[in-house]
N, C-alpha and C positions, 0 to 999 in steps of 0.2 A: 415598256410602253414608249412609243415614239415621242420624242420631245421631253421626256422626263428622266430617261435613263433607267426606267423601271426594270428590275431584275438584274441590273449591273451593280454588284457590290462595290466596285471601284469608283462609281460615279458619286461625286460629293453630295448630290441632291438625294441620293437613295441610301447613303450609309446610315447606320444606326448611331445616334449621338452617344458618345461614350459617357456622358453625364447621366444617362439612364441607368447605368449600372447593370447592363445585361449579364445574366448568369448563363452558364452552359446549359442548364435545363430549360431555359426559356424557349418557347416556340417562335420561330421566325417564318413568316409567310412571304414567299417570293411571288409577287403578282405580275401578271402580264396584261391586265385589263384595268379599266378605271376602278372597278369595285374589287376589293380584296376577297369578296365572297364569290366572285365569278371564277369558276374552274380551279378552285383551290379547296383545301380541306378545312377552311376556316369555319364554315357553317357547322360542320360536324363537331369541331372543337367547341364552338360557342354553345351548341345544343347539349354537350356533355358536361359543361361546367355550371355550377350554381353561381350565376351572376345576375346583377340587376342593371348594370350600365356598362356601355362600351365607350371608352375615350377615343376621340378622333383628332388626329393632328396630321398635317401634311402640307404639301407645297401649294396646291391649288384648290380653293374652296369650291369653285364652280365645276370642278371635274371629279377628281378622286374622292374628295370629302363628300361631295353631293352624291356620287354613285353609291358609296358604301352606306351613307346615311339613309338613302332611300331603301336600299336593300335591308338594312336593319329594321326600318319601320315595318317592312313586310314580314320580317321574322318576329315582330312584336317585341323587339329588344331596344329599350331606350338608349340613347347615346348623348354624349356631351362633347363639346368642342371648345377648348379654351381659345378665345379670340387672338391671343398672342402667339398661338401655335399653328396658325394657318395664314396663308396669304392668297393673293389673287395675282393674275398675270399683270394687271395694271392697278395702281393705287386708287384711282378715281372710283371704280365700282366696288371696291372692297367692302365698304360699310353696307352697301345695298345687298351684296351677296351674303354677308353675315346675317342681315335681317331676314332674308329669304330662307336661309338655313334654319334660323331660330324658329321661324313661323311654320316650317314644313317638316323637318326631319331630325333635328337635334337641338339640344339646349346649348346655346352659345353663352358661355360664361367667362368670367375672368380666370386667368391662370391661378390666381390665389384661391378663388372659390372652388375650382376643380381639385386643386391639391388638398384643400380642407375636406372636401366631400370624400375623396378617395381615402384620405387618412382616417376619417370617421368610419367609412365602410369597412376598411381593413381592420380597424379596432373592434368593430361590432362582430365581424366574422371570427376574429381570434377569440373574443370573449365567449362566443357561442360554441366554439370547438371543444 
């Protein structure tokens, strides 16, 4: 994507953070539009998996995060976005953009709350298996 280095694995802003512990079997979606659901196979992947929430993190809350959040609402798939894992082009409107996101297309939560939720969801899924 212009301005973000989208699709360029050598761009610092689009590299996968090594702290995530990516495994070889993990799926990586290379997107060329604001929403990762546009012109990719992500919609098919999400529809084929038993999931209840998608986590959103990224560089610009009013662009990419908003675009995929809106698309996920249309797929009737809830999403959450840790406020510490998104930013805005300028610091001044950041809080306003977070409030807008929380009101319209994703639950904006603390990173701690997101990690706790995902850990409990993983534990529930493992226990049910």
